[in-house]
C-alpha positions in Angstrom: -41.6 34.9 22.7 -37.8 33.9 23.5 -34.9 35.9 22.0 -33.1 33.8 19.2 -29.9 34.5 20.8 -31.0 32.2 23.9 -31.2 29.5 21.7 -28.6 29.1 18.9 -28.4 32.3 16.8 -25.4 30.7 14.6 -27.9 27.9 13.4 -30.6 30.0 13.5 -29.2 32.3 11.2 -28.0 29.7 9.0 -31.2 27.7 8.6 -32.8 31.2 7.7 -30.3 31.3 4.7 -30.7 27.8 3.9 -34.4 28.2 3.8 -34.1 31.3 1.6 -31.6 30.2 -0.8 -33.5 26.6 -1.1 -29.7 24.8 -0.6 -29.8 21.0 -0.2 -27.8 21.0 3.2 -28.3 21.4 6.9 -27.2 24.0 9.6 -25.1 20.9 11.0 -23.4 20.2 7.7 -22.1 23.7 7.4 -20.8 23.9 11.2 -19.1 20.5 10.3 -17.2 21.8 7.2 -16.3 25.3 9.1 -14.8 23.1 12.3 -12.5 20.9 10.0 -8.8 20.8 11.1 -6.3 23.3 9.2 -4.7 19.9 7.6 -8.2 19.0 6.0 -9.3 22.6 5.1 -10.4 23.6 1.7 -11.0 27.4 1.7 -12.5 27.3 -1.7 -14.8 24.8 -0.8 -15.8 27.0 2.0 -16.3 29.8 0.0 -18.6 28.1 -2.1 -21.0 27.0 0.5 -21.1 30.7 1.6 -22.0 31.9 -2.0 -24.9 29.3 -1.8 -25.9 30.7 1.5 -25.4 34.4 0.1 -27.6 34.1 -2.8 -29.8 36.9 -3.8 -28.8 38.3 -0.5 -28.1 42.0 -0.1 -24.4 42.8 -0.7 -23.6 39.1 -1.0 -20.7 39.7 -3.4 -18.9 42.6 -1.1 -19.5 40.3 2.2 -17.9 37.0 0.1 -15.0 39.3 -0.8 -14.4 40.4 2.7 -14.7 36.5 4.1 -12.2 35.3 1.6 -9.7 37.7 2.7 -10.2 36.9 6.4 -10.1 33.3 5.3 -6.6 33.5 4.4 -5.6 34.8 7.9 -8.4 33.6 10.5 -10.0 30.6 11.8 -12.6 29.6 9.7 -15.4 29.2 12.3 -14.7 32.9 13.1 -14.9 34.1 9.5 -18.5 32.0 9.3 -19.5 33.9 12.4 -18.3 37.3 10.8 -20.2 36.1 7.5 -23.4 35.2 9.5 -23.5 38.5 11.7 -24.5 40.4 8.0 -27.7 38.4 7.9 -28.5 37.7 11.8 -31.1 40.0 13.4 -28.7 40.0 16.7 -25.0 40.2 17.3 -23.7 36.4 17.3 -20.5 36.9 19.1 -22.1 39.3 21.6 -25.0 36.7 22.2 -22.6 33.9 22.7 -20.5 35.7 24.9 -23.0 36.7 27.2 -24.4 33.3 27.5 -21.1 31.7 28.1 -20.5 34.3 30.9 -23.7 33.7 32.6 -23.5 30.0 32.4 -19.8 29.4 33.6 -18.7 32.1 35.9 -19.0 30.8 39.6 -19.1 34.4 41.2 -22.0 35.2 38.9 -24.4 32.0 39.6 -28.2 33.0 40.1 -28.0 32.2 43.9 -25.0 34.7 44.5 -26.9 37.6 42.9 -30.0 36.7 44.8 -30.7 39.7 47.1 -32.5 37.6 49.5 -29.7 35.8 50.8 -27.8 37.1 53.9 -24.2 38.9 53.7 -22.8 35.8 55.8 -23.9 33.3 53.2 -22.5 35.3 50.5 -19.2 35.4 52.3 -19.4 31.6 53.1 -19.8 31.2 49.3 -17.0 33.3 48.2 -14.7 31.9 50.7 -15.7 28.4 49.5 -15.1 29.5 45.8 -11.7 31.2 46.5 -10.3 28.3 48.8 -11.0 25.7 45.9 -14.2 24.5 47.2 -15.5 24.2 43.8 -14.9 20.9 41.4 -12.0 20.9 39.3 -14.2 20.4 36.3 -15.7 23.7 37.0 -12.5 25.4 37.4 -11.2 23.9 33.9 -14.6 25.1 32.5 -13.4 28.8 33.8 -9.8 28.3 31.9 -11.7 27.5 28.9 -13.9 30.4 28.9 -11.6 32.9 30.0 -8.7 32.0 27.4 -11.0 30.8 24.6 -12.7 34.2 24.2 -9.4 35.9 23.4 -6.8 33.7 22.0 -6.6 34.6 18.4 -4.9 31.3 16.8 -4.1 27.7 17.8 -1.3 27.6 20.0 1.2 25.1 20.3 2.8 24.1 23.8 5.9 22.6 22.5 7.7 25.9 21.9 7.7 26.5 25.5 8.6 24.7 28.8 5.7 23.9 31.2 6.0 25.6 34.5 4.8 22.3 36.5 4.3 18.5 35.6 0.8 18.7 37.5 -0.4 21.3 35.0 0.0 19.6 31.6 -3.5 17.7 31.3 -5.1 21.5 31.9 -2.8 22.9 29.4 -4.1 20.2 26.8 -7.4 21.6 27.6 -6.5 25.0 27.5 -4.8 24.5 24.2 -7.8 23.0 22.5 -10.3 25.6 23.7 -7.8 28.3 22.2 -7.9 26.2 18.7 -11.0 27.6 17.5 -11.2 31.2 19.4 -11.0 34.6 18.2 -9.4 37.6 19.4 -11.6 40.5 17.9 -14.2 42.6 19.7 -17.9 42.6 19.9 -19.5 45.1 18.3 -22.9 46.5 19.9 -25.4 46.8 17.2 -24.1 47.4 13.5 -21.4 45.2 12.3 -18.2 47.2 11.2 -14.9 45.1 10.6 -13.0 48.5 11.0 -14.1 49.1 14.4 -11.0 48.9 16.9 -11.1 47.0 20.4 -10.2 49.2 23.3 -10.0 47.8 26.8 -12.2 50.1 28.7 -14.9 50.0 26.0 -15.4 46.1 25.9 -18.9 45.1 26.0 -18.8 42.3 28.5 -21.3 41.0 30.8 -20.7 43.3 34.3 -19.4 41.3 36.9 -20.7 41.8 40.2 -18.5 42.9 42.9 -19.0 41.2 46.3 -18.0 42.4 49.5 -15.0 40.4 50.0 -13.0 42.8 52.6 -13.8 40.6 55.6 -12.4 37.3 54.1 -8.5 36.2 54.6 -5.9 37.4 52.7 -5.1 34.4 51.0 -8.9 34.0 49.9 -8.5 37.5 48.4 -5.2 36.4 46.7 -7.0 33.7 44.9 -9.9 35.9 43.7 -7.3 38.7 42.5 -5.4 36.2 40.4 -8.5 35.1 38.5 -9.0 38.6 38.1 -5.4 39.0 36.7 -5.6 36.4 34.5 -8.9 38.1 33.0 -7.2 41.4 32.5 -3.8 40.0 31.1 -6.4 38.6 28.4 -7.9 41.7 27.9 -11.1 41.5 29.6 -12.6 43.2 32.7 -12.1 41.4 36.3 -14.3 41.8 39.3 -12.0 43.9 41.3 -9.8 45.0 38.8 -11.3 47.7 36.4 -9.2 49.7 33.8 -9.4 53.5 34.0 -11.7 54.6 31.2 -10.2 57.5 29.0 -6.8 57.2 30.0 -5.0 56.4 26.2 -2.3 58.8 26.0 -1.6 58.3 22.5 -3.9 61.0 21.2 -0.7 63.7 21.8 2.1 63.1 19.5 5.3 61.4 21.1 3.6 60.0 24.3 3.2 56.3 24.5 -0.2 54.8 24.8 -0.9 53.4 27.8 -3.9 52.5 29.8 -4.0 52.2 33.9 -6.1 49.9 36.0 -7.8 50.6 39.6 -7.8 47.4 41.8 -10.6 47.3 44.2 -10.0 48.8 47.7 -11.6 45.7 49.1 -8.3 44.2 48.3 -5.6 44.2 51.1 -3.0 47.0 50.0 0.0 44.5 50.1 -1.8 42.5 47.2 -2.7 45.6 45.3 0.8 46.7 45.1 2.1 43.4 43.6 -1.1 43.5 41.4 -0.3 46.8 39.7 3.4 45.5 38.8 1.8 42.4 37.0 -0.9 44.7 35.5 1.8 46.5 33.6 1.9 43.6 31.4 -1.6 44.0 30.8 -1.2 47.6 29.6 1.5 46.4 27.2 -0.6 43.7 25.8 -3.4 46.3 25.4 -1.0 48.6 23.4 0.1 45.8 21.2 -3.3 44.4 20.6 -4.3 47.8 19.6 -1.8 48.2 16.8 -2.5 44.8 15.7 -6.1 45.5 14.9 -5.9 48.8 13.5 -3.5 47.5 10.9 -5.5 44.2 10.3 -8.8 46.1 9.6 -7.7 49.3 7.9 -5.6 49.6 4.2 -2.4 51.0 5.9 1.0 50.6 5.1 2.6 47.2 3.9 5.1 47.5 6.4 2.5 48.1 9.4 0.8 45.2 8.3 4.1 42.9 8.2 4.7 44.1 11.6 1.3 43.3 12.8 1.9 39.9 11.4 5.6 39.5 13.1 3.9 40.8 16.5 0.8 38.4 15.9 3.2 35.5 15.7 5.3 36.6 18.9 2.3 37.1 21.0 1.6 33.4 20.8 4.0 32.7 23.4 2.3 35.2 25.5 -0.9 33.2 24.9 0.6 29.9 26.2 2.3 31.9 29.1 -1.3 32.7 30.2 -2.8 29.1 29.9 0.1 27.9 31.7 -0.6 30.6 34.7 -4.3 29.6 34.5 -3.5 25.8 34.9 -1.2 26.6 37.8 -4.0 28.6 39.4 -6.5 25.6 38.9 -3.7 23.4 40.5 -3.6 25.4 43.2 0.2 26.2 42.9 0.1 29.9 41.9 0.8 32.8 44.2 1.0 36.5 43.3 4.4 36.4 44.2 5.1 33.1 41.8 3.3 35.1 39.1 5.2 37.7 39.1 8.4 36.2 39.0 6.8 33.9 35.7 5.8 37.1 34.1 9.1 39.3 34.9 11.0 38.1 31.6 7.8 38.7 29.3 7.3 41.9 31.1 10.4 43.5 29.8 9.9 42.1 26.2 6.3 43.3 25.8 7.6 46.8 27.3 9.9 47.2 24.6 7.6 45.9 21.9 4.8 48.3 23.3 6.9 51.3 23.2 7.9 50.7 19.9 4.3 50.4 18.3 3.1 53.3 20.5 5.6 55.5 19.0 4.5 54.6 15.5 1.0 55.0 16.0 1.5 58.5 17.9 3.7 59.7 15.8 2.1 58.2 12.6 4.9 56.4 11.2 4.9 54.3 8.2 7.0 52.8 5.4 10.6 53.8 5.9 10.1 56.1 8.7 8.7 53.0 10.6 11.3 50.6 9.7 14.1 53.7 10.7 12.7 53.6 14.1 12.7 49.8 14.5 16.1 49.6 13.3 17.4 52.6 15.7 15.5 50.4 18.5 17.8 47.5 18.1 20.8 49.6 18.7 19.0 50.9 22.1 18.7 47.6 23.4 22.2 46.9 23.4 23.0 44.6 26.7 19.3 43.0 26.4 19.6 40.4 24.6 16.5 38.6 24.5 14.4 41.9 23.8 17.0 42.9 20.8 16.4 39.5 19.5 12.5 40.1 19.4 13.2 43.4 17.9 15.9 42.1 15.1 12.6 39.6 14.4 10.4 42.1 14.1 12.4 44.6 12.1 13.4 41.6 9.5 9.6 40.7 9.0 8.4 44.2 8.9 10.9 45.2 6.1 10.2 42.2 4.2 7.3 44.3 1.9 9.7 47.0 1.5 12.7 44.9 0.4 10.1 43.5 -2.2 8.9 46.4 -3.7 12.9 47.4 -3.9 13.6 44.1 -5.4 11.4 44.6 -7.9 12.5 48.0 -8.6 16.3 47.4 -9.1 15.5 43.7 -10.8 12.9 44.9 -13.4 12.9 48.8 -13.3 9.1 48.6 -12.1 7.4 50.2 -8.9 4.5 48.4 -7.3 3.8 50.7 -4.2 0.1 51.2 -3.8 0.6 52.7 -0.3 3.2 55.2 -1.4 6.0 54.0 0.8 8.8 53.2 -1.4 11.7 55.7 -1.6 11.4 56.1 -5.7 8.4 58.0 -6.6 7.0 57.6 -10.1 5.9 60.9 -11.2 4.6 59.9 -14.8 2.0 62.1 -16.1 2.3 61.5 -19.9 3.4 58.8 -22.3 6.5 59.1 -24.3 4.7 58.8 -27.2 2.5 61.5 -26.3 5.0 64.3 -26.3 8.6 63.1 -27.5 10.2 66.6 -27.8 10.1 67.3 -24.1 9.9 63.9 -22.6 13.5 62.4 -22.8 15.0 65.5 -20.6 11.8 65.5 -18.3 12.1 61.8 -18.1 15.6 61.8 -16.6 15.0 64.5 -14.4 11.9 64.5 -13.3 9.9 60.9 -14.2 11.6 59.4 -10.8 12.4 61.2 -7.8 13.8 60.2 -4.4 11.2 60.8 -1.6 14.0 61.6 1.2 11.6 61.1 4.0 10.7 57.4 2.9 14.1 56.4 3.1 15.0 54.1 6.0 18.2 54.8 7.6 19.9 51.4 6.7 19.6 52.2 2.7 20.3 56.0 3.2 24.0 55.5 1.9 22.4 53.8 -1.2 19.6 55.6 -1.9 21.1 57.3 -5.1 22.2 54.1 -6.4 18.9 52.3 -6.2 17.5 55.3 -8.1 19.7 55.0 -11.1 19.2 51.3 -10.9 15.8 51.1 -11.5 15.9 54.2 -14.0 18.9 52.3 -16.4 16.4 49.3 -16.2 13.4 51.0 -17.1 15.2 52.9 -20.2 16.2 49.4 -21.1 12.7 47.8 -21.0 11.5 50.8 -23.3 14.2 49.9 -25.7 12.1 46.6 -26.0 15.0 44.5 -24.7 14.5 41.7 -22.2 16.3 42.7 -18.8 17.4 39.3 -17.5 19.9 39.2 -14.3 22.7 36.6 -14.7 22.1 35.5 -11.3 18.9 35.0 -8.9 18.5 38.0 -6.7 17.6 37.4 -3.2 17.2 40.6 -1.5 16.5 40.5 2.3 17.3 42.9 5.0 19.0 41.7 8.2 20.2 44.2 10.8 23.3 42.1 11.7 24.9 42.3 8.0 25.1 44.3 5.0 24.4 41.6 2.4 21.6 43.7 1.1 23.9 46.4 0.2 25.9 44.2 -1.8 23.0 42.8 -3.6 22.0 46.5 -4.4 25.5 47.2 -5.9 25.6 44.1 -7.9 22.1 45.0 -9.4 23.4 48.8 -10.3 26.6 47.6 -11.9 24.3 44.8 -14.0 22.1 47.7 -15.2 24.9 50.5 -15.7 26.6 48.0 -17.7 23.8 47.0 -20.2 22.4 50.5 -20.6 25.7 51.9 -21.6 25.9 48.9 -24.1 22.5 49.8 -25.2 23.5 53.4 -25.9 26.9 53.3 -26.9 26.9 50.1 -29.1 23.4 49.5 -30.2 22.5 53.0 -30.5 25.9 54.6 -31.4 25.5 57.3 -29.3 29.3 58.7 -30.0 28.2 58.6 -33.8 25.4 60.6 -33.3 27.6 63.2 -30.9 30.2 63.7 -33.8 27.3 64.3 -36.4 26.0 66.9 -34.1 29.2 68.5 -33.9 29.9 68.5 -37.8 26.5 70.7 -38.5 25.8 72.7 -35.2 29.8 73.2 -34.4 30.5 74.0 -38.0 33.1 71.5 -38.1 31.9 70.5 -41.7 33.8 73.2 -43.3 33.0 72.5 -46.8 29.5 71.8 -46.1 28.7 74.8 -44.3 30.5 77.2 -47.2 28.0 75.5 -49.4 25.1 75.8 -47.5 25.6 79.4 -47.2 26.1 79.9 -50.4 23.0 78.4 -51.4 20.8 79.8 -48.7 22.0 83.4 -48.5 19.6 84.9 -50.6 16.7 83.2 -48.8 18.0 83.9 -45.1 18.3 87.8 -46.2 14.7 88.0 -46.3 12.4 88.9 -43.5 12.0 86.0 -41.4 8.1 85.7 -42.1 8.9 85.5 -45.7 11.4 82.6 -45.6 10.2 79.3 -47.1 11.1 76.7 -44.7 10.4 74.1 -47.3 13.0 75.7 -49.5 15.7 76.0 -47.1 14.9 72.2 -46.2 15.3 71.4 -49.9 18.5 73.2 -50.0 20.1 71.7 -46.8 19.2 68.1 -48.5 21.2 69.1 -51.6 24.2 70.6 -50.2 24.5 67.5 -47.6 24.8 65.3 -50.6 26.9 67.5 -52.8 29.6 67.9 -49.8 31.5 65.4 -47.9 28.7 65.1 -45.4 27.1 62.5 -47.8 29.2 59.9 -45.8 27.7 60.9 -42.5 25.0 58.2 -41.8 23.1 60.5 -39.5 23.2 63.4 -41.9 19.1 62.6 -42.3 18.7 63.7 -38.6 19.6 67.2 -39.4 16.8 70.0 -40.2 16.1 73.4 -40.7 14.2 75.8 -38.2 13.3 79.3 -38.0 13.0 80.1 -34.5 10.8 82.6 -32.9 13.4 84.7 -31.1 17.0 85.9 -31.7 20.0 84.4 -29.7 19.8 86.7 -26.6 16.2 85.8 -26.1 17.1 82.0 -26.7 19.9 82.4 -24.0 17.8 83.8 -21.5 15.2 81.0 -21.8 18.0 78.5 -21.5 19.6 80.2 -18.5 16.1 81.2 -16.7 17.5 84.9 -16.9 14.5 86.2 -19.1 14.3 90.0 -19.5 11.2 92.1 -20.6 13.0 94.0 -23.2 14.1 90.7 -24.7 10.8 88.8 -24.3 8.9 92.0 -25.9 11.4 91.8 -29.0 9.5 92.2 -31.8 9.9 89.3 -34.2 8.9 91.1 -37.5 12.4 93.2 -37.3 14.3 89.8 -37.5 15.6 88.2 -40.7 16.0 84.8 -41.8 19.7 84.5 -40.8 18.9 86.1 -37.1 16.4 83.6 -36.7 18.1 80.2 -38.1 19.5 77.6 -36.2 19.8 73.6 -37.3 17.5 71.1 -35.5 19.1 67.5 -34.7 16.4 65.0 -34.0 17.1 61.6 -32.5 15.1 58.4 -31.1 15.1 57.2 -27.8 17.0 56.1 -25.8 19.7 58.5 -27.3 17.2 61.4 -26.8 18.1 60.9 -23.2 21.5 62.6 -23.9 20.6 64.9 -26.9 17.2 66.0 -25.3 15.5 69.4 -26.4 18.0 71.3 -23.7 21.3 69.8 -24.8 20.0 70.6 -28.6 19.0 74.3 -27.4 22.7 74.7 -26.0 24.3 73.3 -29.4 21.9 75.7 -31.3 23.3 78.7 -29.2 26.5 77.9 -30.1 25.7 77.6 -33.7 24.0 80.6 -34.1 26.8 82.9 -32.7 29.5 80.7 -34.8 26.9 81.0 -38.1 26.4 84.5 -37.7 30.0 85.6 -37.2 30.8 83.3 -40.2 28.3 85.3 -42.1 29.9 88.3 -41.1 33.5 87.1 -42.2 31.9 86.3 -45.8 30.3 89.6 -46.1 33.7 91.6 -45.4 35.5 88.8 -47.7 33.0 89.9 -50.4 33.6 93.7 -50.4 37.2 92.8 -50.4 37.0 90.9 -53.6 34.4 93.7 -54.8 36.7 96.4 -53.9 39.8 95.1 -55.9 39.2 97.1 -58.6 40.4 99.9 -56.7 44.5 98.9 -57.7 43.6 100.3 -60.8 43.1 103.7 -59.7 45.7 106.3 -59.6 47.5 106.9 -55.6 45.5 110.1 -55.5 41.8 108.8 -56.4 43.0 105.6 -54.3 43.6 107.4 -51.1 40.2 107.9 -50.3 39.6 104.4 -50.2 42.8 103.7 -48.0 40.8 104.5 -44.5 37.8 102.4 -45.4 40.4 99.4 -46.7 42.2 99.7 -43.2 38.9 99.8 -41.4 37.4 96.7 -43.3 40.8 94.8 -42.3 40.5 95.5 -38.8 37.0 94.6 -38.7 38.3 91.2 -40.5 40.6 90.8 -37.8 38.2 90.7 -34.8 35.8 88.7 -36.6 38.3 86.0 -37.6 40.1 86.1 -34.1 36.6 85.7 -32.5 35.5 82.5 -34.9 39.1 81.1 -34.3 38.8 81.9 -30.6 35.4 80.1 -30.3 36.4 77.2 -32.4 39.8 76.3 -31.8 40.3 77.3 -28.2 37.3 76.7 -26.5 35.5 74.1 -28.2 38.2 71.9 -29.8 39.8 71.5 -25.9 36.7 70.9 -24.6 35.6 68.3 -27.0 38.8 66.7 -26.6 38.5 66.4 -22.6 34.8 65.3 -23.4 36.2 62.4 -25.5 38.7 61.2 -22.7 36.1 61.4 -20.0 33.6 59.3 -22.6 36.0 56.5 -22.8 36.1 55.6 -19.1 32.5 56.2 -18.3 31.0 53.8 -15.9 27.0 54.7 -16.0 24.6 56.7 -17.9 24.6 59.6 -15.1 28.4 60.2 -15.8 27.5 60.2 -19.7 25.0 63.1 -19.2 27.3 64.9 -16.5 30.1 65.0 -19.0 28.1 66.2 -21.9 26.4 68.6 -19.7 29.8 70.1 -18.6 31.1 70.2 -22.1 28.5 72.1 -23.4 28.2 74.3 -20.1 31.9 75.1 -20.4 31.7 75.7 -24.1 28.7 78.4 -23.3 30.5 80.1 -20.5 33.9 80.5 -22.8 32.1 81.7 -25.7 30.6 84.2 -24.0 27.0 83.0 -24.2 25.9 82.7 -20.4 25.9 86.6 -19.7 23.2 88.3 -21.4 23.6 92.0 -20.5 27.2 92.8 -21.2 29.8 90.5 -23.5 27.1 88.7 -26.0 25.1 91.8 -26.8 28.7 93.6 -27.5 29.9 91.2 -29.7 26.4 91.2 -31.6 26.4 94.9 -31.8 29.8 94.8 -33.4 28.9 92.4 -36.1 26.2 94.3 -36.9 28.4 97.6 -37.6 30.4 95.3 -39.6 27.4 94.4 -41.7 26.1 97.9 -42.1 29.4 98.8 -43.1 29.7 96.5 -45.7 26.1 97.5 -46.9 27.5 100.9 -47.0 30.6 99.9 -49.3 28.6 98.1 -51.7 25.8 100.6 -52.3 28.6 103.6 -53.0 29.9 103.9 -56.5 33.7 103.1 -56.2 34.4 105.3 -59.4 33.3 108.7 -57.9 34.1 109.2 -54.0 33.6 112.3 -52.1 34.3 113.8 -49.0 30.9 112.8 -47.9 32.4 108.8 -48.5 35.4 109.7 -46.3 33.1 111.1 -43.5 31.0 108.1 -43.4 34.0 105.9 -43.2 35.4 107.4 -40.2 32.0 107.9 -38.5 32.0 103.7 -39.0 35.7 103.7 -37.7 34.7 105.7 -34.6 31.6 103.2 -33.6 33.4 100.2 -34.3 36.6 101.3 -32.1 34.6 102.3 -29.5 32.4 98.9 -29.6 35.6 96.9 -29.8 37.4 98.8 -27.1 34.1 98.2 -24.7 34.2 94.7 -25.6 38.1 94.2 -25.1 37.6 95.9 -21.6 34.6 94.0 -20.6 36.7 90.8 -21.5 39.5 91.9 -19.4 37.2 92.7 -16.3 35.4 89.2 -16.6 39.0 87.7 -16.9 40.3 89.2 -13.7 37.5 88.1 -12.0 37.9 84.6 -13.3 41.4 83.7 -14.0 40.5 79.9 -15.0 38.5 81.3 -17.8 40.1 81.5 -21.4 38.6 84.9 -22.4 42.1 86.5 -21.7 43.2 84.9 -24.7 40.5 86.7 -26.9 42.1 90.2 -26.0 45.6 89.1 -26.6 44.4 87.9 -30.3 42.6 91.0 -31.3 45.3 93.6 -29.6 48.4 91.4 -30.4 50.4 94.4 -31.5 48.9 96.6 -28.7 47.2 99.0 -31.4 44.3 99.3 -28.8 46.4 99.8 -25.5 46.0 103.7 -25.6 42.2 104.0 -26.0 41.6 101.1 -23.3 43.9 103.1 -20.9 41.8 106.0 -21.8 38.5 104.4 -21.0 40.0 102.7 -18.1 40.7 106.4 -16.5 37.5 107.9 -17.5 35.6 104.7 -15.8 38.0 105.4 -12.6 37.2 108.8 -12.4 33.3 108.5 -12.7 33.7 106.0 -9.9 35.8 108.4 -7.7 33.0 110.8 -8.1 
């Protein structure tokens, strides 16, 4: 029984599928449909036919999907053969190629391979073949076979000038044969569309090498020319063979290359010229390998676009080969002429092969690949032809990248399936799922720039690109439609900077629109003023009424404080004070934190200490844990995020605590006014206590004045000035953060080990003194009372002197800070100078020892 491939494997497989699917058409009808010219082609109809044939077949849907993708790029007849390979008992392409080679190659005729013929008869037949003894029709058939097996797409001869007028008819026949041909590899057994074609692994029918050393050089040259045509199209020749396993692309940084060996039977002078021409075959092999790798794998979109551009550019190369073979068949081609004709193409192909080799060997994709291509353009200065090709390649390869970029700066969305774009979306949660931390995490972490993915021609505007998309994304999440004022046409061109202007215009549009959304539609400045009223104690009457209402509740242990009661008292005082006119008063809420101010400061400044982390919450009263919380909605929460609110809370807690101490000192002043009725001798015992109370009052009030008038107000004024001239949201965030950081620093809330602790120790001494005065009977003072007052005086003075010295030390290291103003206010009459000098001398002595 004969092999089905020796008949017609295409028709055999078609008949089998038609019979199995019970279709009402024949194999010839199918072949006729798939041989339709491009202008009359209907891919949907072709897929419908294949769907009928694949009915009830294994993996029919997967095969149809792959064929549909191939139909967008490849010739329909090739797609049909690729589809039939899934259901054929033999490899159709391989069977057809063997059959054509056996039937059409002159040197492989049955008589030539007959061992019974004498050597002289073989030589005579070879000479006859080399000297043009074969018929012209046979030679034309050879041309069709050699080129028809390898050309990937229809070739138009109008794009290039014919080498000679006598070759025009033959060129036409070669073009017809190229129309339905294929460049893809023969697979030995199992069909695998991802397999890569390699020159030395091509499974062609083996050529018979005859002993031609004795024939004339002219005849050898003719045979060698035919072999060169074969090699330039990616096939083995009879006397030129690739050296196996010499692909040097396996080590990074080395170019992919392949070497050829010319038979020793060929004259040495011909071999030398042939080796120069064979460099073109090596470059073609490198490029073709790259094209196939990017076509059959899920690789970078940039590399796929580059592959398509190379495929288009290489059409001229196929036209050159068709013309060279026509010249050869006409008897007008020599090795020297061939070298002359291919020289310009050789230079260009060398440049292209070098570029793709570096891309493959260094595993470049996306922005890295575009950077390499862009740098190649500058490196080719002086070679205008090669530079022109490289500019075309770079422009075409950049198209998918620029499309992703255009979508990002036009709508704030990312469509990057291959992870090539310079901006990466790191969203792991939805905004609705975690509203408290989403805003700060969104701006800092949601979108980030991947520096390794930035093409060199976008490096300078990468930050602008990131901000543009972020702004548009925020606008979209606010439910507002983003409509650009003019149509955007973002295209990359190495010869101009038009794409930079488009990006900058998109940035200005996005920045302006988001500022309008924040400042006008969502009244950002109104929210900031409201935060200042409540968390920075600007609304004086409200704070006084609130502290009067909540003083008893906040004096309890934190676990016994009722948050609902605090919330009700807050709402009551908001509506009884002048704050009732504030449209955002309902955004203020009470909060009982689980840690004191120093611990909160450590968390914010990322400087946590074990002692303060392990602080027992049960030792804290409501006042030490209390803070206001301000809640806002998106997109205002971008600015007033949980980190910013935490910084406001730190300022509030220190101010609120100092205000509480001041109120307690004022309270005992009122209660002790009864001492005016005492006799001078009885009032003498209270004099030291009243003096100490006044010194405490002076220190606490000056500390409050310093923080509110000399720190917060000037910084707020500067912040408002900057806000009046902002141009984008990043500046808003930066100015707001600078305002908070400056206030925290100058209010001594950034150093967890010295100033802040000293302030709270001093305030605690003041509160203990107030408790002592209130607990003692003012009618029966004793010596014990005087001694206790003296101990309070010594302890307070030591703490205050230590605080002033620490402030002096910090101010000497940072002259630009306002700390020294606090020293001058508390020590306005140099009352503490002597104690400070003694303390400094003592420290100097200890240091000297």
